[in-house]
N, C-alpha and C positions, 0 to 999 in steps of 0.2 A: 766942291766937287771938280770943278774945272782942273784946278791946280792937281787934283789926283789923278784925273785923266792922263793929263799932261805927265805927271811922273810914269804913267805906266806905257802911253801912246808913244811917246818919242822912242823911248829903248827899243820897244818893239818894232817900230818903222826902218830903224837904223839897221835892225838885227836882220830881219829880214828882206831889207835892200840889199846888204852885205850877203847874203845867202843863196838870193831866187832872181834878184833883178839882173838884167843883162842889157837894156837900153832907155832911152829917156822916157820911151812909152810907157813901159811898164812900170818905171820910178812914179808917173803921175797916176798910173790905174791904183798901184798901192797904195798911195797919198789918200785916193778918194772914200775908201770906208775908213781909213784914220780920221780924217775930217768930219765925216757923218758922226764918229763916235764922240769926237771933240762937243759936237753942235748939240749932245743932248742934254745937260743943264737947262737950256733954253726951252723952256715949255711949250712955247705957242708954234708948235712946227704940226704939218701935215701928218695926217696920219701913217701916207705912205712912207715918210720922210723915216716913221717910227719905226715901219718894217725892216726899212734898209738898214738904220741902227743897230736893231737886234741880228740880223744876217749877217752884218758886217763882224759882230762880238762874236758870232759862233764859227765864222770861217775863220777869222784871224784867230782864233783859240788853236786851233785845229793845223792852222800853218804853222804855229810857233812850235806846236807839240811836234808835229811832223818832221819839221826842219831841226829841233834839236836831237830827235828820233837819228834821224839819218847822219848827223853829225858825228854821235855816239858809236852808231855801229861803223861808220868810217876811222874813228879812233880807234874802234877794239878790234877791227878785223881789216881783211883786205877787201872785203865787199863792199862797194860804191853805188848808192842810189843815185839817180837822177833828181833834178829840181822839179821835174815834169812829176815823178812817183810822189814829190811833196806836195804838190798841186791836186793831183787827180785823187791820192785820199784823202786831205781834206775835205775835198768835194762830196767825194764819198759816203764820208763819216757823217758829216753834216746833214745830207739829203736821207740816209738811213736812220739816223735820230729825229729828224722832223717827223718821217713817216711813223716812226714809232710812238712821237709824242701825240700825231693824230690821230692814232689808233685807240689812245688809252681813252679814259681810264680802266682799271682791272681793280678785281675786288678783292683785299688783303682780309682773310680772314684770322682774327684773335681771339685764343680763347684764355680767359684769364681765372683760376680758383680761387675764391677768396675763406678763408678760414671765420667760422661762423657767418658766415651768409644767409643771410633772413631766408626761408624756404620759397617766399614768393618771388626772389631775386635769381633765383635759380633757372639761367636760360634767359635771362634778362639782356636785351640787345640792344647796343649805340653804334648807329651809323655814323660816322666822322667823315667832314668834308673840309678839308683845309685848303688855302693857298691858291684857289680858283683863280685869281685874277681876270676875272671878267674886266675886258679892254681891248687894245689893239688886236691881240692875237687870239682872244679866247672868245668867240662869237657865239650868240643866239641859239645855233646848233650842239656845241659842244655842250653847253650849258643844259640843255634839252637831254643829251645824252646821261648826264651826271645823274638830272632827276629822275630820269627812265630807272635807269641802273639802281639807282639808290631805293627808290621805292620799290623795288622787285626784293629787296632786303627784310621787309617787316619787319623793321627796328621798332623798339617801344618808344627811341628818343632818335632827335639826329641831332649832332653837335655840329658847329660851323665855327672854327678853331682860327679865323680871321684871316684878312688880305682875300676877302670873295671880290673883290672892288678894286681895281688898279685905273682911275681915272674918272671924270666927272660925271656924276651921276645923270645929267642931260643928255648927255652923248651916248650911255649905255644903256638908256633906260629898257630899250626892246630885248637887250640881253639877260638883261635880270629879272624880267617878267615872269620865264620858266620856272623859275624858282618858288613862285607862287603854287606850284601841284608838287612840292615837296609836300608828302604826308608820311605821317605816325602815330603811334598810337597816343603819347602822351606830350608831345611837342618837338618844335623843333628849336634849338637853344643857337644864339650868336654872340659873338665877341671882335670888335675890329680887331685889324693889324694894323702895322704902321703905313701900311700903303692905304686903307682907309682915311688913317692921319693924313698923309701928304694930300688927298682931295677931296677936304671938307668932312670930317666924320659925320657931324651931324647931318649930313645930307645923306650919307650914306645908312647911319643908324635909321632916319625916316623912311628910307626907302625898303630897306629890310623890314621892318616894322609893318609897312604896307602890304609886303608879301607873306606874311605871317610869321617870324622871326620873332621869337622873346627874346627881346635885346639885354644882354647882361653886362654893365660896366659899374664893377664894384657892388653889385647885388646878385642876390639868388633868388632861386623858387624852389620849392618843396613838391616835386609829383609822388602820385600814390600809385601803387601796383599790388592789387591784390591785398591791402593791408600793409605792405611794406613802406617806406618814406625814403624816395631817393632827392638827396638833395642837388641840383646843380647851380655851382658859384662861378661867375666871370669876374674877371679885372682886365682895366684898360691895357693896351700896348704902354713900355714903357716910356716912348716918344710923348705918349700925352700929358696936357696940361696938369690934369688930374692924377695924381699919386694913385697906384695901384694900394688896396689896403685888404691884405688877407685875412687877418684878424678879423675887420668888421665882417667881409664874406662868410667868412666860417663860424660867426659867433650863431648867425640867424638860421643855420643846418646842424648846429654841432649836435642835439641829439637825433637825428636821423639815424636809420639803418645803415647809409651808405652815400658817401660825400664825394661830388666829383667836382673839378675844378676846371673851367677851362681859359686857358691860357694861350695866347697867341706864340708867345716865347718861352721855351723850354728850361729858359735859366732861372726860373722861381722855385726848381723842384724841391732843394734843399727845404728852402722857407715853408713851403707846400706840404710838406710831409710833417715837417716838425710841427706844423698849424694844426694837423690833421684830417687832414684829406684823404680818402682812400684811393683815388685814381687821376691825374692828372691828364687830359688831353691839349695837347700842341703841335705846331706846325714851325711855320717859319723859315727854316734851314733848307728845305727842297731837299734834303741828304747830299747837298752840292749839286742836283739836278742831271748835270753832265760834266763827265771825266774830262779834265783833271780835278776840277772844282770838289769832285766827290772825295777827293784827297783833302783838297784843304779843309774843307768843314770839319772833318774831325779835329784838327789844330785848334779851330773858334769855338765850336761848341760841344759840349761834353757829354750832352745827349742831343745826337744831331740825328739820329734817325729809328724807329722801332720802339722796341718794348725794353723799357728797363725796372730796376728794383732802386729805390730810393727809400731808405729805411722800412717803413712799414707801408709805404704807398708805392703804387705803380705807375709809372708812366709811358705814355706811348706819343713819339714825337711822329707825324705822318711827314713822308717824303713832299707831300701835296698831289692835289689834284688835279691841276692845271700846270702851267708854266711861267715864268716870267722872264723877259728877257727874251733870247731867242725861242722860239717854240722848239725844245729841242728834248731829247731826254737819251745819255749815253749812261747805260752803266746805273740807272736808277728806272722806277717805274711810277708812272701817275697812278694813283690810287684814290678809289673810296675806301675806307675801314670799316670793317663790321667786326665790335668787338660785343663778345660774347662771357657773359659770367657766370660762374659754375658753381657748386658748394665743393671746397676742398674736402677730399679723401685720401686714403692712403693708396689708393689704385690709379689717381692721376698725379701727372708733374704739375708743377705751381705754375708752368704756364706754359703754352704751345703754342705757337702760331704756323698758321697754313698757309 
């Protein structure tokens, strides 16, 4: 990882040095955030240092973007922007994006119409929480807000699609505890994401079990709703030592009326569709989280955000309920997703997002 950071950090430093620095003191000030970023692979740092690393990542992103924009305007017109404009623009965007992230999450409602849906599942509601990243930047107060908003939706089930935790369980146990208050009629289901695997997935599975989650790692559970059977299966993240087994998970609920797959990463969608699942819920991408990464994510992930059709299956990719790295949202919105199933008829479109 250090090599990757050096590869990106050194060109960034020399470019910003060239475009913004006018004194030795400014060169030193510019070097400090880059040195902080380079310390990221060394995990035994103070939490304050981690906050500074994430802040540096966010501000430097916009310093580079604003500098490139300044250069583009200078090359294509007679108008010239000052370096002070670059600095102020970067700080203002970072502050605005941080405040927007703190304000979240919002409720995103998705209506999915389903051919031949069991009548008892007409109006069935699923609340999805993903990529909450309880850790250095997501505190107990934010988690309490998520729980309060989720409970107000009165969903029949809740799905947590990974990266709920991002740090040692013992450090963030108090911030995890509000999840104990999540309430749904038929249960709350959980699959771990790559970040839980970074921080001892067995401890995260244990604590999530203790706060009432139903852990789904290569297994599933059938829930009943007025005679209709809904199957919820889950697979481990691709970095797990245990390989995901979609066929094994699917077979346990193959005869159910509606089959849902929880997969932290959306990349298994084609295989899940061919296996026979009706709906896949995923996260991981954050939708890019903040511009310009919102553009990059489209090139990396085929299903990067929102509702898509894959064969006979629908997939919904959440942009995340929290934030990773910089507590920052520019061009995306942190959300709790409320998915409602409806019987398909000629008066309804195939899918509607609100």
